[in-house]
N, C-alpha and C positions, 0 to 999 in steps of 0.2 A: 518573578512572574506575578503580574498584577491579577486582581480578582476577575476582571473580564476575560483575560487570557486563560485562566484556570477553568472558567465556565465553558469557554469554547473548546478547550482541549478535551474536557470531559465529554462534551457533545460529539466530538469527532469520532469516538468509539461507536456511536450509533449511526454514523454516516457511512455510506459505501463509496464515498468520493475519495480518491487518492490522486495526487498530482505529482508528476515528475517531469523535469525538463533537463535535457542535456544536449550538447552539440559536439560533433567530432570533426576534426579536420585532419585527415590521415589517422595517425595513431594517437593524436593529441586530443584530450578532452577539454572543451572550453568551459571554464568555470564562470563565476559571477563577473559581470562586466565591470570595468573600471571606469568610473564616471568622471567626466571633465568638470572642472569648476565652472560656474556661470560665466566668468570672464574669459574662459578658454573656448567657449562655443564659437564656431566659425561657420561661414557660408562656403559653399563649394559649387562647382559646375561639373556636370556629368560630361565626360569626354567621349564616351562610347557606350552604347546600350548595355546595361548591366542589370542583373536580377536584384530585386529588393526582397530579402528573405525574412522569415519569422524569427530566426536565431542566427548567431554568428558561426555558421557551419555550412559547408557546401552540401550537406545532406538535409538541411532544413527546408521547410515548405516555402515555395516561391509565392510571394504576395502579389507582385506586379513587376513591371519592367520600367526602369528609369531610362529616359531617352536622352540622346546627345543634345547638349545645350540646356538641359533642365537644371534649375537651381535648387539646391537643398541646403538644409541646416545640419551641420555635423554636431551631434549631441555628445558622442563618446568615441574614443578610440578603444574599442573593446579588447582587441589584442593586436598582434602583428599583422593580421590579415583583414580585419573588418572594422568599418565605422558603423556606429548607430546613427541613422539620419532621419530627419523629418522632411517630408515633401511640402510643396507649397499648399497642397490641399489638406495637410494635417496628417497624412499617413506616416506611420513610424515603422522602421524596420532596419535591417542590416544589409550593407553592400560592401563589395570589395574595396579595400583602401589602396589598391594598386594605382599608380599614376596614369596608366593607360585608360582607366575607367573614371577617375575622379580627380579634380584639381582644386585645392583650397584657394579661395579668392582673397582671404585676409592675408596681410603681410606676415612674414615670419615662418618659422618651421612648422611642420605638421604637429598637431596636438599630441602630447604624450600622456600615457595613462597616469591618472592620479589615484591615490588610495581609494578603494571602493567604499561606498557608503555601508554602514553596518547592516549586515543581513538580518532579516527577521529570524527569530528563534524558531526551532522546529515546531514548538507548540503553537506559536502564532501563525506560522505558515500552514500548518494543518488545520487550524481553526478557520483561516481565510478560505481554504479549499472547501471546507464543510459549508460555509455560507454561500459560496459560489455554486456548489452543487444544489443547494436548496433553490437558489435563484433559477438555475437552468431547468429545474423541474416544473417551473411555472411558465416556460416559454409559450407564447401564444395566448396567455390569459388576457382577456379584454381590458382595455383602458376605461376608467371612469373617473372624471375629476371629482374630488371630494369623496372618494370611495369609503365605504364603511371599514373601520379598523377592526371589526370583529367578523368580517366576511371575506373569504379569499376567492370569491367568484369573479371579482374585478379589482383592479388596483389603479391608483394614481402613482406618480413617481416616488413620493416619500412613503406612502403606505407599503409599496412593494419592498423597499429596502428595510423598513421597520419590521415587516413580517418575516423576511428570511433570516434576519438577525435573531428575532425572537424564537424561531423554530430551530435554528442551528445551534444557538448557544444560550438561549433564555436571557438575551440582552434586549432590554426595551428602550429603543431609541425614541426621541421626541416624535411627535405626530406629524410635523410638517417640515419641509425642506429648510426653511429659514432657521428653525430651532435646531435642526440637525447640524446645520453649518456652525451655529454657535457652539453646539456640543463638541464638534470636532476641534474647533479652535481652543476650547477650554481643556480638552483631554488629549490632544495630540499636537504634532508640529504641522502647521498648515503650509503647503507648498503652492506658490503662485505660478510656477512653471511646470508644464506637463511632464517635462523630462525628469522632474524630481519625484514623480509618483511611483508607487509600487503596486503590483497586482493586489487587488482587494481594497484599494483606497476608495473613499467616496469622492466624487467630483461634483462641484457646484457651479451652476451656470446662471447668467443674467438673461434678460429678455432678448428675443430675436429682434435685430434691427436691420438685417440685410445679410446677403451671402458674401459680400466683399469685406476685406479687412478695413477698407476706407470708411465703412459705415460705423466702425468702432474706434476710429482714430481720435485721440484726445480725450477719451472717456476715462474718468477716474473710477476704475473698477472696484477700488476699496469702498466706494460709496454706493455701489449698485446693490439692488435688492436681489436676493436669490429667488429664481423662479423654477429651477429644475435641479434634480440630483440624480446621479448615475453611479454605477459601480465600475471601477476601472479593472479591465481584465489583463492589461498589458498588451504589447504589440499593437498599440493604436486602436484597441477595441473597447467598447463599453457595453454593459448589460443594464437595461433600463426599460421604462415605458413612458410614453409621452403624448399619445393621441389615439383616438379610435381608428382613424384612417391608416395609421402606421401598422396596425395589427396587434397592438398590445405589447406584452413583454417580449423583448427581442434583443439580439446582439447587433450593434452597429459599429462601423468604423468611425473614428474621430475625424469627420470631414472638416473642411475649413470653417463651415458654419458653426460647428460645435466648438472648434478650437478658438474661434474669435470670441465666443460667448463665455469661455471658461474664466472663472473667478479665482478659485483655489480648490485644493483637495487635501485630504489627510486620512489617516487610518482610524478605525474603531479599535482594532487589536494591534498592539505593537510591543 
């Protein structure tokens, strides 16, 4: 356990935030999803309207409905019953893997589960939940570009994340998003695919160039300047703040606009 994890684990005892997630399909409990390798990710077409769920379970929350003819990206074969998929507008969730609902468009057999990525330690998971709890306590706090790092009445994106890590675990991240991106690359494993992120990871974005994927075609993202940072909550959602008009600190879905702008992400606690 590294020093940062120990600090956050100690802070967890001062937090009232506890997090648990589980899914059931009949009498079977669904455990950690089994992630496909990057080369195994495939596209698919929805054959009949099917629910997009928040977890691989028929008892989980319905996020939306996938329509007949809609194309999705299959990110994982979670178990014998569910795929984890990403829609064209960047929403991520779980849908039935039955042939009557979804058909893979890539040649070859359906993707098979591969060994799961190493799960975060209980200490790290608890520490992440403490940070998220502090962030949720600031929902609605107004946005101010260049906000004071010693005043919590307003935040810009990097100030917000810096503050909640400071409060939850006495970890002092750099003051701006570009420096925070450098910090993550130096202290963690950076992921350039959203499917490789875990709950609690920081996400870094480039400048807005348009709402369509075509506006970002051919861009070398490794050479782009970071202009925004957010905290990944899982299930295609982020916690962040980015403008006065948006209402300040808020939870948003990873829309196509945000997905197109994504550069990389990584954890502060691992």
